[in-house]
N, C-alpha and C positions, 0 to 999 in steps of 0.2 A: 492420881489414881492409877494410871497405866503402869507407872513405875512400881507401885505397891503390888499390883496384879502380876507383874513380871517377877518380883522377888518371891511372891507366893508359889508361882509355878516352878521357879528354879528350886525352891526349898523342897517342894513336892517330889520333883525329879530326884533330887539328891537323896531324900529320905527312902523313896522306892528302890533307888539304885542300891543304897546301903542294904535295905531288906532283903533284896534279891541276892546280893553277895553274901549276906549272912546265911540265908537259907541254903545257898549252893555250897557254902563252906560246911554247914552242918550235915548236909547230905553226903558230901564227899568224905567227912569224918567217919560218919556211920558205915559207909560202904567200905572204907579202908579198915575199920576195926572188924567188920564182918567178913572182909576180904571177898566182897561181891565182885563178880566179873560181868562187864558188859560186852555183848557181841563176841565173847569168847576170849576177850583180852585179859591181860593180868590186872590185878587190882590197882596197881600203881598207874597204869595207863588209863584205866576206868576213871580214876580220881581226876586225871589231867583233862579228860574229855568233859567231865562235869563242870571243871573250872572254866573251860573254853565256852561251853554252852551258857554258863551263868553270865560271862561277860558279854556274849551276843545278845542275850535277853536284855541286859542293861542298856546296850546301845540302841536296840530296837525299840524299847520302851521310851527312851529319851527322845529319839527322832519322832516317834508316833505322837507323843504329848505335844511336842513343839508344833508339829504339822497340823494337829487338830486345834490348837489354840490360835495360831497366827495364820490367817488366811493370806497375808502378804507374803509369808515365807513359802507357802504352797505355790502361790503364783510366781514368785521369783525362781522356785526350783523347777517347776514344771512348764512355766511359760516364759523362760528366759529369752527365747528367740523373738517372741512377739514384743517384749520390753525393749529389746535392742532395736528392733524394727521401728518402734513408736519413737524411741529417742533419736534415731537417724532422721525420721520424718520431721520431727520438731526442729532439729538443727538445720535442715534445709529451709524450713519455714522461716527461721531467724535470719538465715543468710538472705532470703528473698526480701524480707522486710528491711534489713540494713541497706540493701541495694536501692530499694525504693526511696528510703529516707535520704540517701546520698543524692539521687537524682532530683528529689524535691528541693534540696539545698542547692544544687547547681542551678535549677530553674529559678529559684528565688533570687540568687546572686545575678543572673542574667536580667531579671526584671528590674532589679535595683539600678544595674548599669544603664539599662534602657531609660529608666526614669531620669537618671542623672544627665544623660545626653539630651534628652527632651527639654529638661529644665535649662541646660546651657543654650540650647537652640532658641528657646523662648527668650532668654535674656538678650541674645544677639538680635533676634527680631525686634525686641523692644527698643534696643538702641539704635537700630536701622530706622524704625518708625520716628523716633525722636529727631534723628538727623534730617529725615525727610520734611518733617514738620518745620524744623528751623530753616530749611532751604525754601519751603513755601513762604515762610514769614519774610525771608529776605526778597524773594521775587515780588511779594506784595508790596513791599517798601519801594522796591524799584519801580513797579507799576505806578505807585502814588507819585513818585518823583516825575515819571514820564507824563502822568496827567497834568502836573503842575506846569511842566514845560509846555505841553500843548496848550494850556490856558494862557501862558505868557505869550506864546506865538500868536494865538487868535486875538489877544489884545494888541499886538503889534500890527496885525493886519487891519484892524480898524483905524490905527493912527498913521500907518505908512503904507498907503495904497500903491506907491510907486514900486515897492519891493514885493508886491503881491505875489507874482509868479514864483519869485525865489523862496518866499516865505511858505507859500502853499506847498512847494516841493518838501520843504522841511517838515510841515505838518504830515505830509503823506509818509514821509520816512519814520517820524515818530509813531504814527498809527500802525505802520507795518511792524515796527519793533514792538508796539504794545501787543498786537495780535499774536506775534511770535511768543512774547512773554506769557500771554494768556494761555497759548497753546501748551507752553511748557508747564505752566501751573496745573492745567487740566491733566496733563500726562502724569505729573507728580501725585495729584490727587488719586488717580486711578491706581498708581503703584502703592499708595498708602492703603487704599481700599483692599487690594489684593493681599498686602502684608497683614492688614487687620484680620482678613478671612483666615490666612494661614495661622495667625496668632490664636484665633479662637479655636481652630481645630487642634492645634498642638496643646492649648490649655485643656480641652476636653479630654484628650488622650492621657495627659499627665494627670488629671484628676481621676480617671479610671484606674490608672496604675498606682496611685497613691493609696487606693483601698481604704477610703474613709478618712484620710488625713485632711483636715480642713484648716485653711489659713484665714484667720479672722482679721481682714483688712479694715482699717479704720476704727477698730475697737480700742478702748483705752488700755494701755499696757500696765500691768501690774509690776513686771520686772523687765528691764532691758537686758539684753544679751551682755554678760560680763558684770552684772550687778551682784554685790555680795549679799547673799541671803542671811547667812549667819556666820560668825566667826568666834573662836574661843581658843584658849591655850591649853595643851594637853601635855602631861609628863611622859617623856620616852623612856625606854629601857626598862620597863617594868615587866612583870610576869605576863604570860599570854592571857590568863584569865583577867588580870587587872586591866590590861590593855583593851580587851573586848568589852569589859563593863564600862570603861570610861568612854569608849567610843559609842557604846549603846546610850549612855546618858548624854552624850553630845548630840547624837541623832534625834533623841527625844525632845531635847530643848530646841533643836533647830526646826523640828517639825511643828512644835508649839508656836514658834515665831511665824513660820510660813502660814500656819492656819489663820493667823490674824489678818491675812490678805484674803481678797476675793478670788480664790483659786479652787480648782477641783480638789475634792477630798474623798478618798476611798471609804465609803460607809462601813465596810466590814472591818478594815484594819485601823481606821482613822488616820491614815498616812496621807500627807499632802505632797511629799517629796517623791520624785521619780528618780531613783538612783540605780546605777548599774552595780550588780553584785561584784563584779571584777574590781571596780573602783574602790568599794568598801574593803574588799580584802587586801587590795594593794596599799590603801592607806593604813590599815591595821598592821600590815607587814613592816612599812616603813617606820612607824611609831615603835613597834616592838624591837626593831634592830637598831634603834638609836642608842647612844651611850646612856647609862643609868644616870639619873638626875638632870638629863637635858630637858629642854622644853621646845614644843613645836606648836606653831600658829596654824590651826585647821580652819580653812574658810570653805563654805558651800557657795559656789558661784553659778548664777544662771547660765545654762548652756545655750538656750534660745531665748527670743523675746516671748514673754508670757503674758497674753491677753487675759482679761477677766474670765473667770470661771474655766480656765484651761488648766492642763496638767503642768506642774513646775518640774522641769528637767533640770538637773544640777550636776555639776562636777566638783570634785575636791581640789583644793589648791593648798599645799603644805609648805610652810616656810619655817626654817630654823629660827628660834627665838633666842635672843640674846640682849644684853644690857646695853643700850645705845648711849646713855649718859648717866654717869654716877651722880649720887646725891652731892650737891654742892659744887658740881663741875660748871665752869664757865662756858656758856654755849656761844654767845656773841656779845659785842659791845659796840657802842657807837657814840661819837661826840656830836652834840647838838648844841646849837646856839640858842640861849634863852631869849635872846633880843628879837627873834624872829616872830612873825605873825602865827595864830594858832593853826591856820591851814598849812603853813610851812613846817610847823613842828609835827603836825599829824602826818604829813608827807614823809618826813624823816623817820618817825616811828614806824610807819607802815613799811618803809624799805627795810628797816632793822628787822621786823617781824617776818618779812619775805625772805631775808637772808637766813633767819632761823629756820624757816620752812624748808629752804633749799638745803642748808647744811644738814638738818635732820634727816631728809630723804637720802642724800648722799651717804650718810653714815649707817643707814639701814632701816629707819623707821618707815613703816608701810603706809604710803598715802591712800586716800579715799578715792572714789571715782572722779572727783574734781581736781585730783592732784594735790591736795592739801593733807596736812598731818594734825590740823587742829587750829583753834583760834581763841583769843581771849575775849571775854565778854565786853559789852559796850561800856558799862560803868568802869570797869578796870582800866580800859584804854584811855578814857577821857580823864580819869583820876591821874594816870601817868602823864597825860598832857598838861593838866594843871599844875603838877609838881614840877615839870620842866619850866613852865612859864613863870612860876613863882621864884625860881632860881635867878642867879645873875651870872652874866659872862657865858662861858662855855660849860656845858654839863656832859659828864660821860654816863650814859645809861648802859648798865650791864645786866644781862639776863643769865641766871644760874638755873640748874636743875633742882628744884626744891625737894624732890624724891628721886629714887632710882627710876629711870624711864627705859622701858623695855620696847621692843619693836612693835607691839600690837597697841601701845598706849598712844593717847591723843595729847598734844600739847595745849593745855588749857589752865587747869588749876594747879598743875604740877611745876609751875615756873615761878621764879622769884626775881623781882625787879629791884635794882639798886641804883640810886643816883648819886653822883659825886661831882660836886663843883670843882672845877680846874682853875689853877692859876695859869697865867699866861705862859710860863715855861712848860707846865704839864700839858696844856692844850697843844703845844707845838709837838711835843714827843709822843703825845697819845694818838697821833693821826695813824700811826703804824698798827695800832690794836683796834681799829674799827671793824674789821672783818675777821677778827681772831676767831 
């Protein structure tokens, strides 16, 4: 609406200016024809004066209309010094606010450093208390031994009265040692009491500085530090919009998985994940800058231990994805004697599977938290055991990749097992291929 009003005003000014110019021109022509003289001047100069006056009227009319319509223009024209003074004042206020913010940041950093030092001191005191308790336990064991010696000495007194004086001195010495040990134990207990008092004081200070951060000790942990919350494979080297969309879908899926656990959820946003914006942007940047057609394994890993109904803080872990085993590729093989017992055959097959596990990890397959990359099911394993038992002589068990196996895959249903009965000559030459 303001734009339409502006065009109307400009149009009005243009029309009035043209009208004034036209009127001035007509007056000048008539005065020229009639050879009218102004102020005793020649007609030609009188016409020039009329033209000048017409131009002045146009300018005055234009400025007057603009000043009358726009109050901001009047204020800017007549109160320019006030505006500049106000702007300078606001700039000073902004500088003061920036300085206050910098001071607050420095104070917060100092508080964080103080909290870190207090936590380190608490840990040191806890270790010292543990050492003192161990020392007390050792002293108590020594006291128990001394008590046993005293009992033995008293028994000897009853049986050997002729050595009474000598044994009595021994008892006195042991009693003195016991009193000395008891004194040391008492001193250690006092030291522990002092350390516990210091520990409680430091713990109280740490709790105040943590400003509401509560550690839930003894609670069931939903995630341990380092646990994988969610993992998936994304394609790298795509456009910026495609990369952002793929990462958003990934985060939605990860959030859905996290919400299945008993953790805190933001009721307004529905998000259960606590991620740093810088980590998200860094992950997006890495995926975007990869070669077109490449793949990356994106995992969300718990940054800290997460008790029930607490926030899930997580970090990104990115691994380049590649094909570890081609379809049909021999992964490993082993010669097994079919004449062995079932337990011995099971042991041989377990060793073969462990060799596959180690080889897969060495060639790039990502292990889980237990260091494994998958396992075959119970029925499949014992079916393999029975096939070996039903053979005769020595059997070569070979394991192949049934499909292309990538870094994020697990070794389970994608393996193919082949058994080959060997002749005596083949069994001798096949020993070299057991760990191929």
